[in-house]
C-alpha positions as YAML, in Angstrom:
chain: A
units: angstrom
residues:
- id: 1
  name: MET
  ca: [-56.86, 25.79, -54.27]
- id: 2
  name: GLU
  ca: [-54.07, 23.72, -56.10]
- id: 3
  name: ILE
  ca: [-54.37, 20.03, -56.20]
- id: 4
  name: PHE
  ca: [-50.94, 17.99, -55.56]
- id: 5
  name: LEU
  ca: [-50.56, 14.17, -55.51]
- id: 6
  name: ASP
  ca: [-48.70, 12.88, -52.52]
- id: 7
  name: SER
  ca: [-46.92, 9.77, -54.51]
- id: 8
  name: ALA
  ca: [-43.59, 8.55, -55.89]
- id: 9
  name: SER
  ca: [-45.49, 6.13, -58.25]
- id: 10
  name: ILE
  ca: [-45.85, 7.16, -62.17]
- id: 11
  name: THR
  ca: [-48.30, 3.92, -62.37]
- id: 12
  name: GLU
  ca: [-50.50, 6.37, -60.27]
- id: 13
  name: LEU
  ca: [-49.82, 9.76, -61.21]
- id: 14
  name: GLU
  ca: [-50.01, 8.71, -65.02]
- id: 15
  name: HIS
  ca: [-53.92, 7.69, -63.89]
- id: 16
  name: VAL
  ca: [-54.68, 11.03, -62.22]
- id: 17
  name: ILE
  ca: [-52.81, 13.67, -64.17]
- id: 18
  name: LYS
  ca: [-55.77, 12.25, -66.61]
- id: 19
  name: TRP
  ca: [-58.58, 13.86, -65.00]
- id: 20
  name: GLY
  ca: [-56.56, 17.49, -65.63]
- id: 21
  name: ILE
  ca: [-56.96, 18.45, -61.66]
- id: 22
  name: ILE
  ca: [-53.37, 18.30, -60.69]
- id: 23
  name: ASP
  ca: [-51.30, 20.76, -60.08]
- id: 24
  name: GLY
  ca: [-48.37, 19.71, -58.48]
- id: 25
  name: VAL
  ca: [-46.57, 16.00, -56.84]
- id: 26
  name: THR
  ca: [-45.15, 15.62, -53.33]
- id: 27
  name: THR
  ca: [-42.35, 13.03, -52.10]
- id: 28
  name: ASN
  ca: [-40.88, 12.11, -49.17]
- id: 29
  name: GLN
  ca: [-38.89, 9.20, -47.78]
- id: 30
  name: LYS
  ca: [-41.65, 6.78, -46.93]
- id: 31
  name: ILE
  ca: [-43.34, 7.62, -49.76]
- id: 32
  name: PHE
  ca: [-39.79, 5.91, -51.92]
- id: 33
  name: LEU
  ca: [-39.83, 3.21, -49.49]
- id: 34
  name: LYS
  ca: [-43.20, 1.76, -51.36]
- id: 35
  name: GLU
  ca: [-41.76, 2.17, -54.52]
- id: 36
  name: LYS
  ca: [-38.80, -1.12, -54.16]
- id: 37
  name: GLY
  ca: [-36.03, -1.18, -56.82]
- id: 38
  name: VAL
  ca: [-36.44, 2.02, -58.20]
- id: 39
  name: ASN
  ca: [-33.39, 4.55, -58.58]
- id: 40
  name: PHE
  ca: [-34.00, 7.59, -57.12]
- id: 41
  name: LYS
  ca: [-32.69, 10.17, -59.18]
- id: 42
  name: ASP
  ca: [-34.43, 8.28, -62.39]
- id: 43
  name: ARG
  ca: [-37.87, 8.68, -61.01]
- id: 44
  name: ILE
  ca: [-37.44, 11.93, -59.68]
- id: 45
  name: LEU
  ca: [-36.56, 12.61, -63.16]
- id: 46
  name: ASP
  ca: [-39.36, 10.87, -64.57]
- id: 47
  name: ILE
  ca: [-41.45, 12.70, -62.53]
- id: 48
  name: CYS
  ca: [-40.19, 15.74, -63.48]
- id: 49
  name: LYS
  ca: [-40.62, 14.72, -67.10]
- id: 50
  name: ILE
  ca: [-44.71, 14.40, -66.79]
- id: 51
  name: MET
  ca: [-45.30, 17.61, -64.77]
- id: 52
  name: GLY
  ca: [-43.68, 19.82, -67.02]
- id: 53
  name: SER
  ca: [-43.38, 23.02, -65.49]
- id: 54
  name: LYS
  ca: [-44.86, 22.48, -62.28]
- id: 55
  name: PRO
  ca: [-43.63, 21.63, -58.83]
- id: 56
  name: VAL
  ca: [-42.10, 18.59, -57.71]
- id: 57
  name: SER
  ca: [-40.87, 18.30, -53.95]
- id: 58
  name: VAL
  ca: [-38.33, 16.21, -52.61]
- id: 59
  name: GLU
  ca: [-36.84, 15.56, -49.49]
- id: 60
  name: SER
  ca: [-33.51, 16.24, -48.55]
- id: 61
  name: ASN
  ca: [-31.76, 13.66, -46.42]
- id: 62
  name: GLY
  ca: [-29.76, 15.74, -44.31]
- id: 63
  name: ILE
  ca: [-30.11, 17.22, -40.95]
- id: 64
  name: THR
  ca: [-27.30, 19.72, -40.51]
- id: 65
  name: THR
  ca: [-27.36, 23.14, -42.82]
- id: 66
  name: ASP
  ca: [-24.68, 22.05, -44.70]
- id: 67
  name: GLU
  ca: [-26.16, 18.54, -45.54]
- id: 68
  name: ILE
  ca: [-29.40, 20.15, -46.59]
- id: 69
  name: VAL
  ca: [-27.94, 22.82, -48.52]
- id: 70
  name: ASN
  ca: [-25.76, 20.06, -50.50]
- id: 71
  name: ASP
  ca: [-29.14, 18.04, -51.20]
- id: 72
  name: ALA
  ca: [-30.93, 20.39, -52.24]
- id: 73
  name: ARG
  ca: [-28.57, 21.82, -54.62]
- id: 74
  name: THR
  ca: [-27.92, 18.00, -56.34]
- id: 75
  name: TYR
  ca: [-31.74, 18.25, -56.76]
- id: 76
  name: ALA
  ca: [-32.40, 21.79, -58.00]
- id: 77
  name: LYS
  ca: [-29.61, 20.54, -61.22]
- id: 78
  name: LEU
  ca: [-32.28, 17.56, -61.25]
- id: 79
  name: ALA
  ca: [-34.83, 19.30, -63.26]
- id: 80
  name: SER
  ca: [-36.12, 23.18, -63.53]
- id: 81
  name: ASN
  ca: [-39.47, 22.24, -61.62]
- id: 82
  name: VAL
  ca: [-38.10, 20.29, -58.66]
- id: 83
  name: VAL
  ca: [-38.67, 22.05, -55.02]
- id: 84
  name: PRO
  ca: [-36.41, 20.68, -52.31]
- id: 85
  name: LYS
  ca: [-37.81, 19.91, -49.24]
- id: 86
  name: VAL
  ca: [-36.20, 21.22, -45.73]
- id: 87
  name: PRO
  ca: [-36.95, 19.59, -42.69]
- id: 88
  name: MET
  ca: [-37.92, 22.13, -39.49]
- id: 89
  name: LEU
  ca: [-35.54, 21.61, -36.99]
- id: 90
  name: ALA
  ca: [-35.86, 22.41, -33.80]
- id: 91
  name: ASP
  ca: [-31.63, 23.97, -33.61]
- id: 92
  name: GLY
  ca: [-32.78, 26.27, -36.35]
- id: 93
  name: SER
  ca: [-30.13, 24.70, -39.03]
- id: 94
  name: GLY
  ca: [-33.78, 24.17, -41.46]
- id: 95
  name: LEU
  ca: [-34.26, 27.82, -41.44]
- id: 96
  name: GLU
  ca: [-30.62, 28.85, -42.04]
- id: 97
  name: ALA
  ca: [-30.80, 26.46, -45.06]
- id: 98
  name: VAL
  ca: [-33.53, 28.16, -46.52]
- id: 99
  name: SER
  ca: [-32.23, 31.31, -46.00]
- id: 100
  name: ILE
  ca: [-28.61, 30.34, -48.16]
- id: 101
  name: LEU
  ca: [-31.30, 28.71, -50.82]
- id: 102
  name: SER
  ca: [-33.63, 31.71, -50.63]
- id: 103
  name: ARG
  ca: [-30.66, 33.79, -51.71]
- id: 104
  name: GLU
  ca: [-29.23, 31.67, -54.24]
- id: 105
  name: LYS
  ca: [-33.07, 31.50, -55.85]
- id: 106
  name: ILE
  ca: [-33.35, 28.08, -54.97]
- id: 107
  name: PRO
  ca: [-37.23, 27.35, -54.18]
- id: 108
  name: THR
  ca: [-38.11, 25.62, -50.70]
- id: 109
  name: ASN
  ca: [-41.08, 23.67, -48.92]
- id: 110
  name: VAL
  ca: [-40.18, 23.44, -46.09]
- id: 111
  name: THR
  ca: [-42.26, 20.56, -44.22]
- id: 112
  name: VAL
  ca: [-43.00, 18.30, -40.76]
- id: 113
  name: MET
  ca: [-44.43, 21.82, -39.04]
- id: 114
  name: MET
  ca: [-47.18, 21.58, -36.94]
- id: 115
  name: ASN
  ca: [-48.15, 24.86, -35.64]
- id: 116
  name: LEU
  ca: [-48.73, 28.63, -36.58]
- id: 117
  name: ASN
  ca: [-44.91, 29.35, -34.83]
- id: 118
  name: GLN
  ca: [-43.08, 27.12, -37.24]
- id: 119
  name: LEU
  ca: [-44.86, 28.35, -40.69]
- id: 120
  name: ILE
  ca: [-44.09, 31.66, -39.80]
- id: 121
  name: LEU
  ca: [-41.03, 31.40, -38.89]
- id: 122
  name: ALA
  ca: [-39.95, 29.49, -42.52]
- id: 123
  name: THR
  ca: [-41.95, 31.57, -44.56]
- id: 124
  name: LYS
  ca: [-39.54, 34.72, -42.89]
- id: 125
  name: ALA
  ca: [-36.55, 32.83, -44.20]
- id: 126
  name: GLY
  ca: [-37.96, 32.84, -47.48]
- id: 127
  name: ALA
  ca: [-39.45, 29.35, -48.00]
- id: 128
  name: THR
  ca: [-41.60, 29.27, -51.16]
- id: 129
  name: TYR
  ca: [-44.30, 26.44, -49.92]
- id: 130
  name: VAL
  ca: [-44.42, 25.44, -46.18]
- id: 131
  name: SER
  ca: [-46.46, 22.49, -45.24]
- id: 132
  name: LEU
  ca: [-48.71, 21.72, -42.38]
- id: 133
  name: PHE
  ca: [-48.89, 17.69, -41.62]
- id: 134
  name: TYR
  ca: [-52.73, 18.56, -41.23]
- id: 135
  name: ASN
  ca: [-53.83, 14.81, -38.65]
- id: 136
  name: ARG
  ca: [-50.72, 14.48, -37.40]
- id: 137
  name: ALA
  ca: [-50.94, 18.42, -35.87]
- id: 138
  name: LYS
  ca: [-54.17, 17.33, -34.66]
- id: 139
  name: ASP
  ca: [-52.62, 14.02, -32.99]
- id: 140
  name: SER
  ca: [-50.50, 16.58, -30.80]
- id: 141
  name: GLY
  ca: [-53.35, 18.26, -29.93]
- id: 142
  name: GLU
  ca: [-53.19, 20.92, -32.40]
- id: 143
  name: ASP
  ca: [-56.16, 22.79, -34.80]
- id: 144
  name: PRO
  ca: [-55.38, 22.72, -37.43]
- id: 145
  name: VAL
  ca: [-57.96, 24.56, -39.34]
- id: 146
  name: LYS
  ca: [-57.17, 27.14, -37.30]
- id: 147
  name: ILE
  ca: [-53.71, 26.59, -38.14]
- id: 148
  name: ILE
  ca: [-54.48, 26.97, -41.83]
- id: 149
  name: GLN
  ca: [-57.13, 29.53, -41.17]
- id: 150
  name: GLU
  ca: [-54.40, 32.14, -39.41]
- id: 151
  name: TYR
  ca: [-51.63, 31.51, -41.31]
- id: 152
  name: VAL
  ca: [-53.74, 32.12, -44.82]
- id: 153
  name: LYS
  ca: [-54.93, 35.48, -42.99]
- id: 154
  name: TRP
  ca: [-51.16, 36.13, -41.84]
- id: 155
  name: VAL
  ca: [-49.88, 35.79, -45.34]
- id: 156
  name: SER
  ca: [-52.39, 37.87, -47.37]
- id: 157
  name: ARG
  ca: [-52.13, 40.97, -44.28]
- id: 158
  name: ASN
  ca: [-48.31, 40.76, -45.18]
- id: 159
  name: ASN
  ca: [-48.70, 40.96, -48.40]
- id: 160
  name: LEU
  ca: [-46.32, 37.68, -48.79]
- id: 161
  name: SER
  ca: [-46.29, 34.69, -51.71]
- id: 162
  name: THR
  ca: [-45.72, 31.60, -49.56]
- id: 163
  name: LYS
  ca: [-48.44, 29.17, -50.15]
- id: 164
  name: LEU
  ca: [-49.21, 26.76, -47.37]
- id: 165
  name: ILE
  ca: [-49.36, 23.10, -48.57]
- id: 166
  name: ALA
  ca: [-52.03, 20.65, -46.11]
- id: 167
  name: GLY
  ca: [-50.51, 17.32, -46.40]
- id: 168
  name: SER
  ca: [-50.79, 14.18, -43.85]
- id: 169
  name: ILE
  ca: [-54.59, 13.33, -45.53]
- id: 170
  name: ARG
  ca: [-56.17, 10.31, -44.37]
- id: 171
  name: HIS
  ca: [-59.52, 10.83, -45.10]
- id: 172
  name: ILE
  ca: [-61.99, 12.77, -47.90]
- id: 173
  name: LYS
  ca: [-63.10, 15.02, -45.02]
- id: 174
  name: ASP
  ca: [-60.31, 16.55, -44.44]
- id: 175
  name: VAL
  ca: [-60.03, 17.60, -47.91]
- id: 176
  name: GLU
  ca: [-63.24, 19.32, -47.70]
- id: 177
  name: ASP
  ca: [-62.13, 20.52, -44.19]
- id: 178
  name: ILE
  ca: [-59.24, 21.80, -45.78]
- id: 179
  name: ALA
  ca: [-60.56, 23.28, -48.61]
- id: 180
  name: ALA
  ca: [-62.97, 25.34, -46.32]
- id: 181
  name: ALA
  ca: [-60.11, 26.48, -44.20]
- id: 182
  name: GLY
  ca: [-59.09, 28.32, -47.27]
- id: 183
  name: ALA
  ca: [-55.41, 26.60, -47.72]
- id: 184
  name: HIS
  ca: [-53.47, 27.26, -50.71]
- id: 185
  name: ILE
  ca: [-52.45, 23.86, -51.48]
- id: 186
  name: ILE
  ca: [-53.74, 20.04, -50.87]
- id: 187
  name: THR
  ca: [-51.49, 17.03, -51.16]
- id: 188
  name: ILE
  ca: [-53.26, 14.19, -51.44]
- id: 189
  name: PRO
  ca: [-52.38, 10.05, -51.59]
- id: 190
  name: TYR
  ca: [-53.05, 8.46, -54.29]
- id: 191
  name: ASP
  ca: [-55.84, 6.35, -52.38]
- id: 192
  name: ILE
  ca: [-58.00, 9.38, -50.91]
- id: 193
  name: MET
  ca: [-57.43, 11.16, -54.42]
- id: 194
  name: LEU
  ca: [-59.84, 8.05, -56.36]
- id: 195
  name: GLN
  ca: [-62.32, 8.02, -53.47]
- id: 196
  name: LEU
  ca: [-63.30, 12.10, -53.91]
- id: 197
  name: PRO
  ca: [-64.92, 11.04, -57.64]
- id: 198
  name: TYR
  ca: [-67.91, 9.10, -56.12]
- id: 199
  name: HIS
  ca: [-70.72, 9.22, -54.03]
- id: 200
  name: LYS
  ca: [-72.92, 6.86, -53.27]
- id: 201
  name: LYS
  ca: [-76.01, 9.34, -54.42]
- id: 202
  name: THR
  ca: [-74.30, 10.41, -57.50]
- id: 203
  name: GLU
  ca: [-74.25, 6.68, -58.19]
- id: 204
  name: GLU
  ca: [-77.62, 5.97, -57.47]
- id: 205
  name: THR
  ca: [-78.74, 9.01, -59.74]
- id: 206
  name: ILE
  ca: [-77.22, 8.05, -62.88]
- id: 207
  name: LYS
  ca: [-78.18, 4.18, -62.50]
- id: 208
  name: GLU
  ca: [-81.90, 5.96, -62.60]
- id: 209
  name: PHE
  ca: [-81.28, 8.88, -65.60]
- id: 210
  name: ASP
  ca: [-79.67, 5.24, -67.84]
- id: 211
  name: ALA
  ca: [-83.03, 3.59, -66.87]
- id: 212
  name: ALA
  ca: [-85.02, 6.41, -67.40]
- id: 213
  name: TRP
  ca: [-83.29, 6.64, -70.71]
- id: 214
  name: ASN
  ca: [-83.48, 3.38, -71.82]
- id: 215
  name: LYS
  ca: [-87.34, 3.18, -71.26]
- id: 216
  name: PHE
  ca: [-87.59, 6.17, -73.15]
- id: 217
  name: LEU
  ca: [-85.98, 4.59, -76.48]
- id: 218
  name: ALA
  ca: [-87.97, 1.66, -75.56]
- id: 219
  name: THR
  ca: [-91.06, 3.64, -76.21]
- id: 220
  name: ASP
  ca: [-90.08, 5.13, -79.10]
...
């Protein structure tokens, strides 16, 4: 399973990328709202530079096919690793945009999806990535674990290369459940990422070992 950072903060990215676990970055309008005063284009370029060839998802603000396609074309020109995000819109305009962009060899991440039907449609339209909003789906009464499991099986049966990204992560337990369900990718907010290496018993055991070592040295 690949791990993405769900953030537009350079400080956050520079911190966790040192861990050697970050395979990509996802951003959206709400995430950028936290980065007050930054230039959108410059920030995307900075993130892309840090990530090298690894994907950086950038959200379109359009709601019509033409708006989405134009945004995506603009974003794709910023850097070779930009992946334009396309919303799953009820009138199908997002799907049409994905189909157009796919023919132009522009990768896409279809986002704001809550059920299996949406994931399948986005995949058929030519999406590179499909994003399931894990907890928002759960809030609406869906079973996101089952959705992940069924989608992964469907992709495998049909020999498709589209990857599922599980987002909308609120708890560290979500990470375990998503990994166990077989998601291709999980995108994790910085505050959740910081909690993942910690376990109370691990810390207690390290202190116990340190104390034993110091005692051993004292008897040498």
